[in-house]
C-alpha positions as CSV (number, residue, x, y, z in Angstrom):
1,M,28.2,-26.0,42.7
2,Q,29.6,-23.3,40.0
3,Q,26.8,-22.3,37.6
4,Q,27.0,-23.2,33.8
5,N,27.5,-20.1,31.6
6,A,25.2,-20.1,28.3
7,A,27.7,-21.8,26.4
8,E,28.0,-24.5,28.7
9,R,24.6,-24.9,28.8
10,E,24.2,-25.4,24.9
11,P,27.7,-26.7,23.9
12,D,26.7,-28.2,20.1
13,R,25.2,-24.3,19.7
14,A,28.4,-23.2,21.1
15,E,30.3,-25.3,18.6
16,T,27.9,-24.2,15.6
17,I,28.6,-20.4,16.3
18,L,32.3,-21.0,16.7
19,R,32.3,-23.1,13.0
20,V,30.3,-20.4,11.5
21,F,32.7,-17.8,12.9
22,D,35.4,-19.5,11.5
23,E,33.9,-19.9,8.1
24,A,33.0,-16.2,7.7
25,F,36.0,-14.5,9.6
26,G,38.6,-16.6,9.9
27,R,41.3,-15.3,7.4
28,L,40.4,-12.0,8.2
29,L,40.7,-12.4,11.9
30,A,44.0,-14.1,11.7
31,E,45.0,-11.1,9.8
32,D,43.6,-8.5,12.2
33,P,42.7,-9.8,15.5
34,A,42.5,-6.3,17.2
35,A,39.8,-5.2,14.9
36,F,38.0,-8.1,15.4
37,K,38.1,-7.7,19.1
38,V,36.3,-4.1,18.5
39,K,33.9,-5.7,16.2
40,F,32.8,-8.6,19.1
41,R,32.7,-6.0,21.9
42,K,30.1,-3.9,19.7
43,M,28.1,-7.4,19.1
44,A,28.4,-8.3,22.7
45,A,26.4,-5.0,23.6
46,S,22.9,-6.5,22.6
47,A,21.3,-9.3,21.1
48,F,20.2,-6.5,18.0
49,A,24.2,-5.9,17.4
50,F,24.9,-9.5,17.7
51,Y,22.1,-10.4,14.8
52,R,23.6,-7.5,12.7
53,G,27.1,-9.1,13.0
54,T,26.0,-12.2,12.3
55,A,24.3,-12.6,8.8
56,G,26.6,-15.9,8.4
57,L,24.8,-17.7,11.4
58,Y,21.6,-16.5,10.0
59,Y,21.8,-18.1,6.7
60,A,23.4,-21.5,8.1
61,D,20.2,-21.7,10.3
62,L,18.1,-20.8,7.7
63,T,18.9,-23.6,4.9
64,T,18.8,-26.4,7.8
65,A,15.6,-27.6,10.0
66,P,13.5,-26.4,11.2
67,F,14.0,-22.9,10.0
68,E,14.1,-23.6,6.4
69,A,10.6,-24.7,6.3
70,F,9.3,-21.4,7.4
71,G,9.8,-19.9,3.8
72,A,9.3,-22.9,1.9
73,P,5.6,-22.4,1.3
74,Y,6.5,-19.3,-1.1
75,L,9.5,-20.3,-2.7
76,D,9.8,-21.7,-6.4
77,E,12.3,-21.4,-9.2
78,R,11.8,-18.0,-9.8
79,T,11.1,-16.4,-6.3
80,S,14.4,-18.5,-5.2
81,R,16.4,-16.3,-7.7
82,V,15.5,-12.9,-6.6
83,W,18.3,-10.1,-6.3
84,I,18.2,-9.9,-2.6
85,H,20.0,-7.4,0.0
86,G,21.4,-10.1,1.9
87,D,21.2,-8.1,5.3
88,L,18.2,-6.5,5.4
89,H,17.5,-5.2,9.2
90,A,15.8,-2.4,11.0
91,E,18.9,-0.4,11.0
92,N,20.0,-0.8,7.3
93,F,17.7,1.9,6.2
94,G,18.6,5.4,5.8
95,T,19.3,8.6,3.1
96,Y,21.7,9.0,0.2
97,L,21.8,11.5,-2.4
98,N,21.0,9.8,-5.8
99,A,22.1,9.8,-9.4
100,E,19.4,12.5,-9.9
101,G,20.5,15.0,-6.9
102,R,17.6,14.1,-5.0
103,L,17.8,13.1,-1.2
104,V,16.1,9.7,-1.2
105,F,15.5,7.5,1.9
106,N,15.3,3.7,1.2
107,V,17.5,0.7,2.1
108,N,21.4,1.2,2.2
109,D,24.4,-1.0,2.6
110,F,24.3,-3.5,0.1
111,D,27.7,-5.2,1.0
112,E,25.7,-8.4,1.5
113,A,23.7,-8.3,-1.6
114,Y,23.5,-11.3,-3.7
115,V,20.7,-13.4,-5.8
116,G,18.7,-15.7,-3.5
117,A,15.2,-16.4,-2.3
118,F,13.1,-13.3,-1.4
119,T,12.0,-14.7,1.8
120,W,15.4,-14.4,3.1
121,D,15.3,-10.7,3.3
122,V,11.8,-10.5,4.7
123,Q,12.5,-12.7,7.4
124,R,15.7,-11.2,8.3
125,L,13.8,-8.1,8.6
126,A,11.3,-9.5,10.7
127,A,13.5,-11.3,12.9
128,S,15.2,-7.9,13.7
129,L,11.8,-6.2,14.3
130,A,11.4,-8.8,17.1
131,L,14.7,-8.0,18.5
132,L,14.1,-4.4,18.3
133,G,10.8,-4.7,19.8
134,Y,12.4,-6.7,22.6
135,A,14.7,-4.2,23.3
136,K,12.0,-1.9,23.9
137,A,10.3,-4.2,26.3
138,L,7.5,-4.5,23.9
139,S,5.1,-7.7,24.6
140,D,5.0,-10.8,22.1
141,S,1.8,-9.9,20.7
142,T,2.7,-6.2,20.1
143,I,5.8,-7.1,18.1
144,A,3.5,-9.3,16.1
145,E,1.8,-6.3,15.4
146,L,4.5,-4.7,14.1
147,V,5.8,-7.7,12.0
148,R,2.5,-8.4,10.5
149,A,2.1,-4.6,9.7
150,F,5.5,-5.1,7.7
151,A,4.2,-8.5,6.1
152,T,0.8,-6.7,5.0
153,A,2.7,-3.5,3.7
154,Y,5.3,-5.6,1.7
155,R,2.3,-7.9,0.3
156,A,0.3,-4.9,-0.9
157,R,2.8,-3.1,-2.6
158,I,4.1,-6.0,-4.5
159,A,0.7,-6.8,-5.7
160,D,0.0,-2.8,-6.7
161,L,3.7,-3.2,-8.7
162,A,2.7,-6.1,-10.3
163,A,-0.6,-4.6,-11.2
164,G,1.3,-1.9,-13.0
165,A,1.4,0.6,-10.4
166,P,4.8,3.3,-10.8
167,A,7.9,3.1,-8.7
168,E,7.7,5.4,-5.6
169,A,10.6,6.9,-3.7
170,Y,10.5,8.3,0.0
171,T,11.8,11.8,-1.0
172,L,11.3,15.4,0.8
173,D,8.2,15.8,-0.8
174,T,6.8,12.5,-0.2
175,A,7.9,10.8,2.9
176,E,6.2,11.8,6.7
177,G,7.0,11.2,10.0
178,P,10.7,9.6,10.9
179,L,11.3,9.1,7.4
180,L,10.8,12.9,6.5
181,A,13.0,13.9,9.8
182,T,15.7,11.9,8.8
183,L,15.7,13.2,5.1
184,R,15.7,16.8,6.7
185,G,18.7,16.0,9.0
186,A,20.6,14.6,6.2
187,R,19.8,17.9,4.3
188,L,21.2,19.9,6.9
189,Q,24.7,17.8,6.9
190,T,26.9,20.0,4.2
191,R,29.9,18.9,2.2
192,V,32.0,21.7,4.0
193,A,31.5,20.5,7.0
194,L,32.5,17.1,5.9
195,L,35.6,17.9,4.4
196,E,36.5,20.3,7.7
197,R,36.1,17.1,9.9
198,E,38.6,15.1,7.4
199,T,40.9,17.9,5.7
200,V,42.7,21.0,6.3
201,I,43.9,23.4,3.6
202,E,47.4,24.1,3.3
203,G,49.3,26.2,0.7
204,Y,45.9,26.8,-0.9
205,E,44.8,23.3,-1.5
206,R,43.5,20.3,0.9
207,R,45.0,17.6,1.9
208,F,43.6,15.0,4.9
209,R,44.1,15.3,8.2
210,S,46.4,13.4,10.2
211,G,45.4,10.8,12.9
212,G,41.7,10.2,13.6
213,G,42.1,6.7,11.7
214,A,44.0,7.9,8.9
215,I,47.3,6.0,8.1
216,P,49.8,7.4,6.2
217,L,50.9,5.4,3.0
218,D,54.6,5.0,1.7
219,D,55.3,5.3,-1.9
220,S,54.6,1.6,-2.9
221,T,51.2,1.4,-1.5
222,R,50.3,4.9,-2.5
223,A,50.9,3.9,-6.1
224,E,49.1,0.7,-5.9
225,V,46.1,3.0,-4.7
226,L,46.3,5.4,-7.2
227,A,46.6,2.5,-9.8
228,A,43.3,1.2,-8.9
229,F,41.8,4.7,-8.8
230,E,42.4,5.0,-12.3
231,Q,40.8,1.5,-12.9
232,Y,37.6,2.7,-11.0
233,L,37.1,5.9,-13.2
234,A,36.5,3.6,-16.3
235,T,33.6,1.7,-14.3
236,L,31.7,5.2,-13.4
237,P,28.7,6.2,-15.5
238,P,29.6,8.8,-18.0
239,A,27.6,11.7,-16.4
240,T,29.7,11.6,-13.4
241,R,32.5,13.0,-15.0
242,I,31.5,16.5,-15.7
243,R,34.6,17.7,-17.0
244,P,38.0,16.7,-18.2
245,D,40.2,17.6,-15.3
246,A,37.6,16.8,-12.4
247,L,38.5,13.9,-10.0
248,R,42.0,15.0,-9.7
249,V,43.7,13.5,-7.1
250,K,44.9,15.3,-4.1
251,D,45.7,13.0,-1.4
252,V,45.3,9.4,-0.2
253,V,45.4,7.9,3.0
254,G,44.9,4.2,4.5
255,R,42.0,3.4,7.0
256,R,41.1,0.1,8.2
257,G,37.3,-0.9,9.1
258,V,36.5,-1.9,12.4
259,G,32.8,-1.4,12.3
260,I,30.6,-4.3,12.9
261,G,30.3,-5.3,9.2
262,S,33.9,-4.1,7.9
263,A,36.3,-5.4,10.6
264,G,39.8,-6.2,9.3
265,L,38.9,-4.9,5.5
266,P,41.6,-2.6,4.4
267,S,40.3,0.4,3.0
268,Y,41.7,3.9,1.7
269,N,40.5,7.2,1.2
270,V,41.2,9.3,-1.6
271,L,40.7,13.2,-1.7
272,V,39.7,14.5,-5.5
273,E,38.8,17.5,-7.1
274,G,35.1,18.2,-7.4
275,H,33.4,19.7,-10.5
276,T,35.3,23.3,-10.2
277,D,38.3,24.4,-8.8
278,A,36.4,25.4,-5.6
279,L,37.9,24.1,-2.4
280,E,34.3,23.4,-1.1
281,N,33.3,21.0,-3.2
282,D,36.1,18.4,-3.1
283,V,34.8,14.8,-3.0
284,V,36.1,12.0,-0.8
285,I,36.5,9.0,-2.0
286,Y,36.7,5.6,-0.5
287,L,37.8,2.1,-1.5
288,K,37.0,-0.7,0.7
289,Q,38.0,-4.5,0.0
290,G,34.8,-6.3,-1.1
291,Q,33.6,-9.3,1.1
292,T,32.3,-12.4,0.6
293,P,28.4,-12.2,1.1
294,A,27.4,-14.9,3.9
295,V,24.4,-16.0,1.5
296,S,26.5,-17.3,-1.2
297,R,27.7,-19.8,0.7
298,H,24.4,-21.1,0.4
299,V,23.7,-20.4,-3.3
300,T,25.4,-23.1,-5.6
301,D,24.1,-21.9,-8.8
302,P,27.2,-21.6,-11.3
303,E,26.1,-18.7,-13.6
304,I,25.5,-16.8,-10.1
305,R,29.0,-17.5,-8.9
306,S,30.8,-16.8,-12.3
307,H,28.6,-13.6,-12.8
308,F,31.2,-11.4,-11.0
309,E,34.6,-10.4,-11.2
310,H,34.8,-10.1,-7.5
311,E,33.1,-9.0,-4.5
312,G,33.8,-5.3,-5.4
313,H,32.2,-5.7,-8.8
314,R,29.5,-7.8,-7.2
315,T,28.5,-5.2,-4.6
316,V,28.6,-2.7,-7.1
317,I,26.3,-4.4,-9.8
318,S,23.8,-5.6,-6.6
319,Q,23.5,-1.8,-5.6
320,R,22.6,-0.7,-9.0
321,A,20.6,-3.2,-9.7
322,L,18.5,-2.7,-6.4
323,Q,18.4,0.8,-6.2
324,A,16.5,2.9,-9.1
325,A,18.9,5.8,-9.3
326,S,22.2,4.7,-7.5
327,D,25.1,6.7,-6.0
328,P,26.7,8.3,-9.1
329,W,30.1,7.8,-7.6
330,L,29.7,4.0,-7.3
331,G,32.4,1.8,-9.1
332,W,34.8,-1.0,-8.7
333,A,38.8,-1.8,-8.9
334,T,41.1,-4.5,-7.9
335,L,43.9,-3.9,-5.6
336,R,46.7,-6.3,-4.8
337,G,44.5,-9.0,-6.2
338,Q,41.3,-8.1,-4.0
339,G,37.9,-6.8,-5.3
340,M,37.2,-3.2,-4.0
341,L,34.0,-1.7,-3.7
342,V,34.4,2.2,-4.5
343,A,31.9,5.0,-3.7
344,E,31.7,8.5,-2.3
345,V,32.2,8.9,1.6
346,S,28.8,11.2,1.5
347,P,27.8,14.0,3.6
348,Y,24.5,13.2,3.0
349,S,24.2,10.0,4.5
350,A,22.0,9.4,7.7
351,D,20.6,6.5,9.0
352,L,16.9,6.2,10.6
353,D,17.3,6.9,14.2
354,W,15.2,4.3,16.2
355,T,16.0,5.7,19.9
356,D,12.9,7.8,20.3
357,L,10.9,5.6,18.5
358,T,8.9,3.9,21.3
359,E,5.1,3.8,20.8
360,P,3.5,1.1,19.1
361,A,1.3,3.3,16.9
362,D,4.8,5.4,15.9
363,L,6.5,2.0,15.2
364,R,3.8,0.6,13.1
365,D,3.9,3.3,10.7
366,V,7.7,3.4,10.2
367,V,7.6,-0.6,9.7
368,T,4.7,-0.1,7.2
369,H,6.9,2.2,5.1
370,L,10.0,-0.2,5.5
371,G,7.5,-2.8,4.2
372,R,6.4,-0.8,1.0
373,A,10.5,0.2,0.5
374,T,11.5,-4.1,0.6
375,A,9.1,-4.4,-1.9
376,G,10.2,-1.5,-4.3
377,M,13.8,-3.2,-3.5
378,H,13.3,-6.3,-4.8
379,A,11.0,-5.1,-7.6
380,A,13.6,-2.7,-9.2
381,A,15.9,-5.6,-10.0
382,D,14.4,-7.7,-13.2
383,E,13.9,-8.2,-16.8
384,S,12.3,-4.5,-17.0
385,S,15.1,-2.8,-15.0
386,S,18.5,-3.6,-13.9
387,G,18.3,-7.3,-13.8
388,H,22.2,-7.8,-15.3
389,G,20.9,-10.7,-16.9
390,L,20.6,-12.8,-13.6
391,V,17.0,-12.1,-13.1
392,P,15.2,-12.4,-16.5
393,F,11.5,-12.2,-15.3
394,S,9.6,-9.7,-13.5
395,T,10.2,-10.0,-9.5
396,E,7.1,-8.4,-8.8
397,H,4.7,-10.7,-11.0
398,A,7.0,-13.8,-9.6
399,I,6.6,-13.1,-6.0
400,D,2.7,-12.0,-6.4
401,R,2.0,-15.1,-7.9
402,A,3.9,-17.1,-5.3
403,I,2.1,-15.4,-2.3
404,G,-1.3,-15.5,-3.9
405,D,-4.6,-15.3,-1.9
406,D,-2.6,-16.5,1.1
407,T,-1.7,-12.7,2.2
408,A,-2.5,-13.9,6.1
409,G,-0.4,-16.9,5.8
410,F,2.4,-15.0,4.6
411,A,2.1,-12.6,7.4
412,D,1.3,-15.4,10.1
413,M,4.7,-17.2,8.6
414,L,6.6,-14.1,9.2
415,V,5.5,-13.4,13.1
416,S,5.9,-17.0,13.7
417,F,9.6,-16.7,12.4
418,A,10.3,-13.7,13.7
419,L,9.3,-14.7,17.3
420,T,10.7,-18.0,17.2
421,Y,14.3,-16.8,15.5
422,G,14.3,-13.7,18.0
423,D,14.3,-16.2,21.0
424,R,17.2,-18.0,19.0
425,A,19.2,-15.1,18.5
426,R,18.8,-13.8,21.7
427,S,20.3,-17.1,23.3
428,D,22.8,-17.1,21.0
429,H,24.1,-13.6,21.9
430,Q,24.4,-15.2,25.5
431,I,26.3,-18.0,24.1
432,F,28.3,-15.3,22.2
433,V,29.2,-13.6,25.1
434,D,30.2,-16.2,27.3
435,L,32.4,-17.7,24.5
436,F,33.8,-14.4,23.9
437,R,34.8,-13.3,27.4
438,N,36.2,-16.6,28.2
439,D,38.6,-16.5,25.4
440,R,37.2,-19.5,23.4
441,I,37.0,-17.7,20.2
442,P,40.2,-18.8,18.3
443,G,42.5,-16.5,17.0
444,L,41.7,-13.6,19.1
445,G,44.9,-14.2,21.6
């Protein structure tokens, strides 16, 4: 007798996954099935990669039994209305060059950011640590220690901030260990190297290289992109416009996202004059269609839904709220009726590399810093900073009061959730692989 595969052993769960996929990806998948084949093959590689690409499934689970009960004791009217990252996992931490010209290590990739329960962020990060630990063949007890270290650091930093401690940033001056190594690696990257990869010089001027994912645009599309770029300029902070003739457009190409998070989303790169005539400081700007955040399907507050012009606007406002000094090139525009996120293709972006982090002591140090960084992010967007009216109270005080004296219980909750949902995600990954390889995901062809 032929052995049942994972999808056949859990048919109800398989149908749940297919339903959530249709809700999350249906329209984009129909428009560009080839991009989703690439996305799904990447997701098939590991349970962690699957988890990264299925925020929609995570929120569908988190808002139903039995998973909705885990974070419930720490949620009230205020802590359910915190500006959150929306897709917080272990690989969404890295470097960026902030508006003050400093290299910072912090949370990155705000495509899924929204307003919701603070526990949804910390639970998602905790479960990702369980999956990461499993992939490194760590025991459940060691994984529990890592999640507990994250939870304890998060709780302690929230308490410090509520008591009036100043904000902190992981920079070249303050970071240590793998965080410092990531910052140093980013510092060695240069704008010149990026420009040499992406562009060529012809007739004493730069233009984009042909091939390599660049798509030539017809005159009509180019005109539409340039019009969107002009809209974008009006959304930039005044300090970004260093001189009147800066940001002159030199070239435009199309691109199509095929990453785990951006499959099927149309995008464009614009090459512009930097702050001087020198060719080495030209800037590459990308325009990417904003996507509907998975968490928004489970937040029904009309005030939150109506706050944003479109998904590009939401992404930018969210990132500016959650980062103390965000990317100075960050802005938004509208193209063909779709909201676009606009930002620099930064030469100074580097993600934390977990490959050589294998020893529990080293991992514990890193996740402790991630806990502190997450707390700082949650505290950044409130009445005292960039809450934009949606969070009219002190986030750190609200979370501090909600956890109260139950620090140990909060850590226990995250450990229990991480191990439970990590196991669910590993099983779901097997189901997904069987659905994918047996042509059961509609629309792929």
